[in-house]
C-alpha positions as CSV (number, residue, x, y, z in Angstrom):
1,M,0.0,0.0,-0.1
2,I,1.6,3.3,-1.1
3,F,0.4,6.8,-0.7
4,G,2.2,9.7,-2.2
5,L,1.8,13.5,-2.0
6,L,4.1,15.9,-3.8
7,F,3.5,19.6,-3.7
8,T,5.8,21.9,-6.0
9,S,5.5,24.7,-8.3
10,E,8.2,23.6,-10.5
11,N,10.5,20.6,-10.8
12,V,11.5,19.5,-7.2
13,G,15.2,19.2,-8.2
14,H,15.3,22.9,-9.7
15,Q,13.4,24.2,-6.6
16,A,15.7,22.3,-4.2
17,E,18.8,23.9,-5.7
18,A,17.3,27.6,-4.9
19,A,16.4,26.4,-1.2
20,R,18.2,28.3,1.4
21,E,16.8,26.1,4.2
22,F,15.8,22.4,4.4
23,F,13.1,21.4,7.1
24,V,12.5,17.8,7.9
25,F,9.5,16.4,9.7
26,G,8.4,12.7,10.3
27,D,9.4,9.5,11.8
28,S,12.3,7.0,11.9
29,L,12.8,7.2,8.0
30,V,14.2,10.7,8.5
31,D,15.0,11.1,12.2
32,N,18.8,11.9,12.4
33,G,19.1,11.9,16.1
34,N,16.5,13.7,18.1
35,N,15.4,10.6,19.8
36,N,19.0,10.5,21.2
37,Y,18.1,13.2,23.5
38,L,14.8,11.5,24.7
39,A,14.1,8.8,27.2
40,T,12.6,6.6,24.5
41,T,12.8,2.9,23.4
42,A,12.7,4.0,19.8
43,R,16.5,4.6,19.6
44,A,19.3,4.0,17.0
45,D,22.3,4.9,19.1
46,A,23.9,1.4,19.2
47,Y,25.4,-1.1,16.8
48,P,24.6,-2.0,14.0
49,Y,23.0,1.2,13.2
50,G,25.9,3.5,11.8
51,I,28.2,0.7,10.7
52,D,28.7,2.3,7.1
53,Y,28.6,6.1,8.4
54,L,31.9,7.9,8.0
55,T,32.6,7.3,11.8
56,H,31.2,3.7,11.7
57,R,29.4,4.5,14.9
58,A,25.7,4.9,15.6
59,T,24.3,8.7,14.9
60,G,20.6,8.2,16.0
61,R,19.6,7.5,12.3
62,F,17.8,4.6,11.7
63,S,20.2,3.3,8.9
64,N,23.5,1.8,8.6
65,G,24.9,5.1,7.1
66,L,23.3,8.0,5.6
67,N,19.4,8.6,5.4
68,I,17.0,10.2,3.3
69,P,17.4,13.9,4.3
70,D,21.2,13.4,4.2
71,L,21.1,12.4,0.7
72,I,18.7,15.4,-0.4
73,S,21.1,17.8,1.6
74,E,23.9,16.3,-0.6
75,Q,22.1,16.9,-4.0
76,I,21.0,20.5,-3.0
77,G,24.8,21.2,-2.0
78,S,24.1,21.9,1.6
79,E,25.5,20.6,4.8
80,P,23.2,18.1,6.7
81,T,20.4,19.5,8.8
82,L,21.0,19.0,12.6
83,P,18.5,17.5,14.9
84,Y,16.5,20.3,16.4
85,L,17.4,19.0,20.0
86,S,21.1,19.1,19.2
87,P,23.0,21.7,21.3
88,E,25.1,22.2,18.3
89,L,22.1,23.8,16.4
90,T,23.1,27.3,17.1
91,G,24.2,30.4,15.5
92,Q,24.8,30.3,11.6
93,R,24.0,26.7,11.5
94,L,20.3,27.4,12.1
95,L,20.3,28.9,8.7
96,V,20.7,25.5,7.2
97,G,17.4,24.5,8.5
98,A,16.4,21.8,11.0
99,N,15.3,18.2,11.4
100,F,12.4,17.8,13.7
101,A,11.5,14.1,12.8
102,S,11.3,11.7,15.7
103,A,11.1,7.8,15.5
104,G,8.0,6.1,16.3
105,I,5.5,8.8,15.7
106,G,2.6,8.7,13.3
107,I,-0.1,10.9,11.9
108,L,-2.3,10.0,15.0
109,N,-1.4,11.0,18.4
110,D,-2.1,7.4,19.9
111,T,0.5,5.8,17.2
112,G,3.7,4.6,19.1
113,V,2.7,5.0,22.5
114,Q,4.8,1.7,23.4
115,F,7.9,3.8,22.7
116,V,6.9,6.0,25.8
117,N,8.5,9.2,24.7
118,M,8.8,11.1,21.1
119,I,8.2,14.3,19.5
120,R,4.9,13.8,18.1
121,I,4.1,15.7,15.0
122,Y,2.2,18.5,16.5
123,Q,5.1,19.0,18.8
124,Q,7.5,19.1,15.7
125,L,5.4,21.8,14.5
126,Q,5.7,23.7,17.6
127,Y,9.4,23.4,17.5
128,F,9.3,24.8,14.0
129,R,7.6,27.8,15.3
130,Q,10.2,28.1,18.0
131,Y,13.0,27.8,15.5
132,Q,11.4,30.6,13.5
133,E,11.6,32.8,16.7
134,R,15.3,31.8,17.1
135,V,16.2,32.6,13.4
136,S,14.2,36.0,13.8
137,A,16.4,37.0,16.5
138,L,19.5,36.2,14.7
139,I,18.6,37.8,11.4
140,G,15.3,39.7,11.8
141,P,11.9,38.6,11.3
142,Q,11.5,39.7,7.4
143,Q,14.6,37.9,6.3
144,T,13.4,34.8,8.3
145,Q,10.0,34.9,6.7
146,R,11.9,35.0,3.2
147,L,14.0,32.1,4.0
148,V,11.0,30.0,5.4
149,N,9.0,30.8,2.3
150,Q,11.8,29.5,-0.1
151,A,12.7,26.4,1.9
152,L,12.4,22.8,0.9
153,V,10.1,20.9,3.4
154,L,10.2,17.1,3.7
155,M,7.7,15.2,5.7
156,T,7.3,11.5,6.0
157,L,4.7,10.0,8.1
158,G,2.1,7.2,7.8
159,G,3.9,3.8,8.2
160,N,3.8,3.7,12.0
161,D,-0.1,4.4,11.8
162,F,-0.4,0.9,10.4
163,V,2.2,-1.1,11.8
164,N,2.4,0.3,15.2
165,N,-1.2,1.0,15.6
166,Y,-3.9,-0.8,13.2
167,Y,-1.6,-3.9,13.2
168,L,0.2,-3.6,16.3
169,V,-1.5,-6.7,17.9
170,P,-4.1,-9.1,16.5
171,F,-7.5,-7.5,16.8
172,S,-6.1,-4.1,18.1
173,A,-8.4,-1.6,19.5
174,R,-8.1,0.6,16.4
175,S,-8.9,-2.4,14.2
176,R,-11.9,-3.1,16.0
177,Q,-13.1,0.3,15.9
178,I,-12.7,0.8,12.2
179,A,-12.5,-1.1,9.1
180,L,-9.2,-0.8,7.2
181,P,-10.7,1.1,4.0
182,D,-12.4,3.5,6.3
183,Y,-8.9,3.8,8.6
184,V,-7.1,4.4,5.3
185,V,-9.7,7.6,4.4
186,Y,-9.3,8.8,8.1
187,I,-5.4,8.7,8.1
188,I,-5.5,10.6,4.7
189,S,-7.9,13.3,6.1
190,E,-5.7,13.6,9.4
191,Y,-2.6,14.0,7.2
192,R,-4.2,16.7,5.0
193,K,-4.9,18.7,8.2
194,I,-1.3,18.5,9.3
195,L,-0.3,19.8,5.7
196,M,-2.8,22.4,5.2
197,V,-3.1,24.0,8.7
198,N,0.5,23.7,10.1
199,L,3.1,23.9,7.3
200,P,4.0,27.4,5.9
201,H,1.5,28.1,3.0
202,H,4.0,30.3,1.0
203,S,6.9,27.9,0.4
204,D,7.6,27.2,-2.9
205,S,8.5,23.6,-2.6
206,Y,7.0,20.9,-0.7
207,F,7.8,17.2,-0.8
208,A,5.6,15.2,1.6
209,P,5.5,11.4,0.9
210,L,3.4,9.0,2.8
211,P,5.7,5.8,3.0
212,S,4.9,2.5,2.0
213,L,4.5,-0.3,4.8
214,L,7.6,-2.1,3.1
215,C,9.8,0.9,3.8
216,S,9.3,0.8,7.5
217,T,12.2,0.0,9.7
218,T,11.9,-3.0,11.8
219,I,13.8,-3.6,15.4
220,S,14.0,-7.1,16.6
221,K,12.8,-8.4,19.9
222,G,9.3,-7.5,19.3
223,I,9.7,-3.8,19.4
224,G,8.3,-3.3,16.2
225,T,8.6,-0.7,13.4
226,V,9.8,2.9,14.2
């Protein structure tokens, strides 16, 4: 099952080249270390994560090396965005953008409760507003608005709403409440609210894929997909 949403005024690659900032929201497919700063079981801070990274050490990315935002940053000729919770995200490094993603979250607030502590999507968007205040103090509100309006925005959500919610256990509470076709419609409607209400409306380039279940990262020992 694959859902895809792409919002762009022109070719994504062309817009990416012009983007001054890059903002990342979502789950483990794009988290590059925020969960390292949380008391959560959804973590990627130990072997074998990071075995093919430059340092050969776990970085908080749910990957053996780079992840999707890293590859996009390479393509647009920018340094990788830092996790928003990283103490290194200060000063001029704020002008690159920020990664707000947190492993385990979903479109729905009750997705991933078994992981205990995460930055849910609405909290990520709150952090995004806080980020703009920090940048505004650095370069002024008008310049901040211009940078945000021209930014590339990546949001990856949805896999956990199935694997770690609807299909978490046989006959889960959610699956007893609603049939799968209706659940899919519900998920899409809730995702639309996130996109239309919370993201900057004047940005020239949005890339917001909803991943397939096959793309989800699986952790052993019954923890599930994050």
